[in-house]
C-alpha positions in Angstrom: 23.5 -8.4 210.7 24.4 -9.2 206.9 27.2 -7.7 205.8 27.1 -4.9 203.3 28.6 -5.7 199.9 31.7 -4.1 199.2 32.2 -2.3 196.1 34.7 -3.9 193.6 37.6 -1.7 192.9 37.7 0.6 189.8 39.5 -1.4 187.0 40.6 0.0 183.8 38.7 -1.1 180.6 40.9 -3.2 178.8 39.5 -2.4 175.5 40.1 1.1 176.1 43.7 0.4 177.3 44.4 -1.7 174.1 43.4 1.3 172.1 45.4 3.4 173.8 48.4 1.0 173.3 47.9 0.8 169.5 47.4 4.7 169.1 51.0 5.2 170.7 52.5 2.0 168.6 51.2 3.3 165.4 52.4 6.7 166.6 55.7 5.4 167.2 55.8 3.4 164.0 55.0 6.7 162.3 57.9 8.5 163.5 60.4 5.9 162.8 62.5 6.8 165.7 63.6 9.8 164.2 60.6 12.2 164.9 60.6 13.0 161.3 57.0 10.8 160.4 54.8 13.2 162.1 54.0 16.7 161.1 56.8 19.1 162.6 55.0 21.2 165.8 56.8 24.7 165.8 56.9 26.6 169.1 56.3 30.3 168.5 58.1 31.8 171.1 58.2 35.7 172.4 58.9 37.4 175.8 57.1 40.6 174.5 60.2 42.8 174.6 60.2 44.1 171.4 56.8 44.2 169.8 56.3 45.9 166.3 59.6 47.9 167.1 57.7 49.8 169.8 59.7 48.2 172.8 58.4 46.0 175.5 54.9 46.2 175.4 54.4 42.9 177.4 53.1 39.4 176.5 49.6 40.4 176.5 50.4 42.5 173.4 52.6 39.9 171.8 50.1 37.1 172.1 47.8 38.1 169.1 51.0 38.3 166.8 52.4 35.0 168.0 48.9 33.5 166.7 48.9 35.2 163.4 52.3 33.8 162.8 51.2 30.5 163.9 48.2 30.8 161.3 50.8 32.1 158.5 53.2 28.9 159.4 50.4 26.4 159.3 48.8 27.7 156.4 52.3 27.7 154.3 53.9 24.5 155.6 51.5 22.0 156.6 53.4 22.3 159.9 51.8 22.8 163.0 52.5 25.5 165.3 51.5 26.9 168.7 52.0 30.4 170.3 54.1 30.7 173.9 54.6 33.8 175.6 56.9 34.1 178.3 57.3 36.5 180.9 60.6 38.6 180.4 63.5 36.7 182.4 66.7 35.7 182.3 67.8 33.7 179.1 68.7 30.6 181.8 65.3 30.5 182.9 63.9 30.4 179.6 66.3 27.9 178.6 65.1 25.9 181.3 61.7 26.1 180.4 62.0 25.2 177.0 64.1 22.1 178.2 61.0 20.9 179.9 58.7 21.7 177.4 60.9 19.9 175.0 58.6 17.0 173.9 55.8 19.3 172.9 57.8 20.8 169.9 60.3 20.2 167.0 61.5 23.5 166.2 61.5 27.0 167.8 60.6 30.4 166.2 61.6 33.5 168.2 59.5 36.6 167.6 59.7 39.8 169.1 62.2 39.3 171.6 64.6 42.5 171.9 68.3 42.4 171.1 70.8 41.7 172.6 68.6 39.4 174.7 67.8 37.3 171.5 71.1 36.7 170.5 72.0 35.5 174.2 69.3 33.3 174.2 70.0 31.8 170.9 73.7 31.3 172.0 72.5 29.3 174.9 70.2 27.0 172.7 72.9 26.4 170.3 75.0 25.2 173.3 72.7 21.8 173.2 69.9 22.2 175.7 67.4 21.9 173.0 68.3 19.6 169.8 66.1 21.0 167.4 66.2 24.1 164.6 66.1 27.1 166.4 65.6 30.6 164.0 64.5 34.2 164.8 61.9 35.6 162.6 64.0 38.8 162.1 67.4 37.4 162.0 66.6 35.2 159.2 63.1 36.1 157.8 63.4 39.6 157.7 66.8 39.7 156.7 66.3 37.3 153.6 63.4 39.4 152.8 65.2 42.9 152.9 68.1 41.5 151.1 65.7 40.1 148.3 63.9 43.9 148.0 67.4 45.7 148.0 68.7 43.0 145.1 65.5 43.9 143.1 65.4 47.2 143.3 69.1 47.8 142.7 68.5 45.4 139.4 65.5 47.5 138.1 67.9 50.7 138.4 70.4 49.1 136.3 73.1 49.0 139.0 75.1 46.5 140.6 75.3 46.0 144.5 78.8 46.0 144.3 79.2 49.3 143.0 76.9 50.7 145.8 77.2 52.0 149.2 74.2 50.4 151.6 73.3 51.7 155.0 71.1 49.7 157.3 69.6 51.8 159.9 68.8 49.7 162.9 71.3 47.0 164.5 68.8 44.8 166.2 67.9 41.3 165.0 66.7 42.5 161.7 69.3 45.0 160.9 72.2 42.3 162.2 70.7 39.6 160.1 70.2 41.7 157.0 73.9 43.6 157.0 75.4 40.2 157.3 73.7 39.0 154.3 74.1 42.0 152.2 77.7 41.7 153.1 77.6 38.3 151.9 75.8 39.3 148.7 78.7 41.8 147.7 77.8 44.9 148.8 80.2 47.6 147.8 80.3 49.3 151.0 78.2 49.0 154.2 77.4 51.1 156.9 75.2 50.1 160.1 73.9 52.8 162.3 72.0 52.2 165.7 70.9 54.4 168.3 73.9 55.6 169.3 75.4 56.1 165.5 77.4 54.4 163.1 78.8 50.9 164.0 82.2 50.9 163.3 85.5 49.5 165.1 86.8 51.0 168.3 83.6 52.5 169.3 82.8 52.2 173.0 80.6 49.6 174.3 80.0 47.6 171.6 78.5 44.1 172.1 79.4 40.9 170.1 77.1 41.2 167.6 78.1 44.8 166.8 81.3 44.1 166.8 80.9 41.8 164.1 78.9 44.0 162.2 81.7 47.0 162.8 84.1 44.5 161.3 81.9 43.9 158.1 81.5 47.6 157.7 85.3 47.9 157.8 87.6 50.6 159.6 87.2 53.2 156.6 83.8 54.6 156.9 82.8 57.5 158.5 81.9 58.0 162.2 78.8 60.1 163.6 75.1 59.9 163.1 72.4 58.5 160.6 73.1 61.6 158.5 76.9 61.3 158.5 76.4 57.5 157.5 73.7 58.3 154.7 76.1 61.2 152.9 77.2 59.6 149.7 75.3 56.4 150.0 73.1 55.0 147.2 70.6 52.6 149.5 69.0 53.0 152.8 67.3 50.2 154.6 65.4 51.2 157.3 64.8 48.5 160.3 64.5 50.7 163.7 61.3 52.2 163.6 63.0 55.7 164.0 62.2 58.4 161.9 64.7 59.4 159.5 64.5 63.2 158.5 64.6 65.1 155.0 67.9 66.3 156.6 69.4 63.0 157.2 68.6 62.2 153.5 69.7 65.0 151.8 73.2 64.0 151.5 72.4 60.5 149.9 73.7 60.2 146.0 71.6 60.8 143.0 68.5 58.8 142.5 68.7 56.9 145.7 66.8 53.6 146.9 65.2 54.1 149.9 63.4 50.7 151.8 61.6 51.4 155.0 60.5 48.4 156.4 59.2 49.1 159.9 55.2 49.3 160.4 52.8 50.9 161.1 55.2 54.0 161.5 57.6 54.0 158.4 61.0 55.5 158.8 61.1 57.6 155.9 58.0 59.2 154.6 56.7 59.2 151.0 57.1 63.0 150.5 61.0 62.9 151.5 61.6 60.4 149.0 59.9 61.9 146.2 61.9 65.2 147.0 65.0 62.9 145.9 63.3 61.1 143.1 64.3 58.0 145.1 63.0 54.5 144.3 60.7 54.2 147.5 59.6 50.7 148.6 57.7 50.9 152.0 56.8 47.9 153.6 53.2 48.3 154.1 52.5 49.6 150.3 54.2 46.5 148.8 53.3 43.9 151.3 56.8 43.5 152.4 57.4 41.4 155.7 58.9 38.2 156.9 56.2 36.3 156.3 57.5 35.9 152.8 60.6 33.9 154.0 60.2 32.6 157.3 57.9 30.0 156.3 60.0 28.3 153.7 63.2 28.9 155.9 61.4 26.9 158.7 60.5 24.4 156.4 63.9 24.0 155.0 65.2 23.7 158.4 62.6 21.0 159.8 63.0 18.9 156.7 67.0 19.1 156.2 67.4 18.7 160.1 69.5 22.1 160.7 69.7 23.3 164.2 70.8 26.7 162.7 70.7 28.3 159.2 73.7 29.6 157.4 74.2 32.7 155.7 74.5 30.8 152.3 70.7 29.3 153.3 69.5 33.1 153.6 71.6 33.9 150.4 69.6 31.1 148.5 66.0 32.2 150.0 66.6 35.9 149.0 67.7 34.9 145.5 64.7 32.7 145.2 62.5 35.3 146.0 64.0 37.7 143.5 63.8 35.1 141.0 60.2 34.5 141.5 59.5 38.4 141.5 57.9 40.0 138.1 60.0 41.1 135.6 58.7 44.4 135.0 59.6 47.9 136.3 56.2 48.7 138.0 55.5 45.4 139.4 56.1 44.7 143.3 59.6 43.9 144.3 58.7 40.8 145.6 56.4 38.0 144.7 53.0 38.0 145.8 52.3 34.4 145.5 50.4 31.4 147.1 52.1 30.8 150.1 52.4 26.9 150.0 54.3 27.0 146.6 56.4 30.2 147.9 57.4 28.3 151.2 58.2 25.1 149.0 60.3 26.8 146.6 62.3 28.8 149.5 63.1 25.2 151.0 64.1 23.8 147.9 66.1 26.7 147.4 67.8 26.2 150.5 68.1 22.4 149.9 69.6 23.0 146.4 72.3 25.1 147.8 73.2 22.1 150.3 73.2 19.5 147.6 70.3 18.0 149.4 66.5 17.0 148.9 64.1 18.6 151.3 60.7 16.4 150.4 59.9 14.1 153.5 56.8 11.8 154.6 54.9 14.0 156.3 55.2 17.1 153.9 54.1 14.8 150.8 50.4 15.7 149.9 49.5 17.6 153.3 48.1 20.3 151.3 46.0 18.0 149.0 43.6 17.2 151.9 
């Protein structure tokens, strides 16, 4: 019997292997060993526990929001972005998942993660498990946008922020970031309200972040409900999604500024604001969203290598937004600009505040293609 010829073992095509090797070496050379030669990849992260101010709607509900946020980032910054919706779990489990995925991203943007969970996750990430920028869409982006709206509205009414009492309704990520920034900008008196009432020193059950907010507000403000907080106030910034009634608003000073920023359900209706002859700036009507600030802040963090943005960074972003708004009384409170130069301008403002230059190899010419 003639022995059957045995098939030779499969071997890799050396030409294909060479091509792969050359591609890997080109990528390594482009990165220059510091990860900054390629377009940064942003992981847009959520667990669906705070979707559009309507609570824990789950990862299925938040996925379209994450995809939309990725599209906004990519269009405005030339960075790449991809969504990740993790099932609600302990913050330690999320950190472990992010550690395992670390080679796939260069920055993290947290979106629609409920407080205080989002604060706990940030603290754990700040401890060193992932060495990259970590931002929160509301704590930084919404805060910079909201503060800019307040500054524009106050200036257009001929007043100074340092002479006014400002009430922030909502003490989640957006409210916390906004209150910090308004305090830094010199608000005359600051009051923060959550679902349990006014956040003030000595109130039982305050978390670490709310203890900080209580300290910012100081010991001399009123106690009580949102109605008590608004009595004698000049500015109301709504960031809770909960309705604020006419009776609650009635005690505000004459000619108040009312800025309801939640949507689709605004905190204050147009009729109630009109009854007070208020400057009324609802988010939907004026196209106010954190998308005005977040892309530029992300761009700055990635280009400057900042693991976390500071309050002065957010102040620089807010002031830049104000400077770009049209200077006429009936103009929108914030610029309706092309997102590409807007993000570039905000990133430059953050860099200028730090005495740095932002432009990097990967960002040059990306939008000219």
